[in-house]
C-alpha positions in Angstrom: 0.0 0.0 0.0 1.3 3.5 -0.9 2.2 5.8 1.9 -0.4 8.5 2.5 1.1 11.8 3.4 -0.8 14.5 5.3 1.4 17.4 4.0 1.3 18.7 0.4 2.9 21.5 -1.5 1.0 24.8 -0.8 0.3 23.8 2.9 1.5 25.9 5.7 4.8 24.5 7.2 4.1 22.8 10.6 5.5 24.7 13.6 8.7 23.5 15.1 11.2 24.6 17.8 14.3 22.5 18.3 17.8 22.6 19.9 20.5 22.4 17.3 24.2 21.8 16.9 26.8 24.3 18.2 24.5 25.6 20.9 21.9 27.0 18.4 18.1 26.8 18.4 15.9 26.7 15.3 12.2 27.5 15.1 9.6 28.4 12.6 8.9 31.6 14.4 12.6 32.7 14.0 12.4 32.0 10.3 9.2 34.0 9.7 9.5 35.9 6.5 12.5 33.9 5.3 12.7 31.0 2.9 14.5 27.9 4.1 15.3 24.2 3.4 14.3 21.7 6.1 15.7 18.3 5.3 15.2 15.2 7.4 17.8 12.4 7.5 17.7 9.0 9.4 20.9 9.1 11.5 24.0 11.3 11.9 27.4 9.9 10.7 26.0 7.2 8.5 27.2 7.0 4.9 24.1 8.4 3.1 23.5 11.0 5.7 27.1 12.1 5.7 27.1 12.4 1.9 23.9 14.5 2.0 25.1 16.7 4.9 28.4 17.4 3.2 26.6 18.1 -0.1 24.4 20.7 1.6 27.4 22.2 3.4 29.4 22.5 0.1 26.5 24.3 -1.5 25.9 26.7 1.5 27.2 29.7 -0.4 24.7 29.0 -3.2 21.9 28.6 -0.7 22.9 31.7 1.1 23.0 33.6 -2.2 19.5 32.4 -2.9 18.5 33.7 0.6 17.9 30.3 2.0 18.8 28.9 5.4 19.5 25.1 5.5 18.5 23.0 8.5 19.0 19.3 8.9 16.8 17.3 11.2 17.2 13.9 12.8 16.2 12.2 16.1 19.8 12.2 17.2 20.8 13.9 20.5 22.4 17.3 20.3 25.7 15.9 21.5 25.8 13.4 18.7 24.9 16.2 16.2 27.7 18.3 17.6 30.2 15.5 17.0 28.9 14.9 13.5 29.1 18.7 12.7 32.6 18.9 14.1 33.8 15.8 12.3 32.7 17.0 8.9 32.9 20.8 9.4 29.2 21.3 8.9 28.3 25.0 9.3 24.5 24.9 9.1 22.3 23.9 12.1 21.6 20.2 12.7 18.4 20.1 14.7 17.6 17.4 17.3 14.0 16.1 17.3 14.6 13.5 20.0 10.9 13.4 21.0 9.8 13.0 17.4 7.2 15.8 17.3 8.6 17.5 14.2 9.3 14.3 12.2 5.8 13.2 12.9 4.3 16.6 12.0 6.1 16.6 8.7 5.0 13.0 8.0 8.6 11.6 7.7 8.4 9.1 10.6 7.3 6.1 8.7 7.4 2.3 8.7 10.5 1.1 6.9 11.7 -2.4 5.9 15.3 -3.5 6.2 16.4 -7.0 5.5 12.8 -8.2 5.8 12.2 -6.6 9.2 9.9 -3.6 9.7 10.7 -0.7 12.0 9.9 2.9 12.4 12.4 5.5 11.1 12.9 8.7 9.3 12.2 8.7 5.5 14.9 10.9 3.9 12.9 13.9 2.8 13.4 17.6 2.0 10.9 20.5 2.3 11.5 23.8 0.6 9.6 26.5 2.6 8.9 29.9 1.0 9.1 33.2 2.9 5.3 33.1 3.2 5.6 30.0 5.4 4.1 27.7 2.8 5.6 24.5 1.5 6.8 25.3 -2.0 8.3 21.9 -2.7 8.5 18.4 -1.1 11.0 15.6 -2.0 10.3 12.3 -0.3 12.3 9.1 -0.4 15.3 11.2 -1.4 18.2 9.6 -3.3 21.3 11.7 -2.4 23.0 11.9 -5.8 21.8 15.0 -7.6 19.4 16.0 -4.8 21.2 19.2 -3.6 21.2 20.5 -7.2 17.5 19.8 -7.5 16.8 21.7 -4.3 18.9 24.7 -5.6 17.1 24.6 -8.9 13.7 24.6 -7.2 14.8 27.5 -4.9 15.2 29.7 -7.9 11.5 29.6 -8.5 10.7 31.1 -5.0 
């Protein structure tokens, strides 16, 4: 059965407020009137998540130039996110959604199957939020190669 998602492009971005790496804090309220990228990844310091985070980090100047803030979100602890950020020199905030409220609000906490076993986990997803607070674009079940470029291209339409 296909996954049914509750959020669609054009919907208002669900509220969030989370602690983040390097003693930062991120919230929807703080981003009011600004466009941003909110991307969800399963686990810090794993191969796919590292490739994705480093890709966003390498493109930060381009995102900044487009007026976009980039925020990564996982259910990892802030201390684990700090280690991940330090290890790879990640300059953007990595937010900790330990309780899972944000991953659930964005519909990325889903049933996954690995080696025939089902478990709950984060579906790699990216949300491009316009300055109006509306979801301009959603990418679900993200494959990392080419993804950062796709997000940058879509941001030009904001």
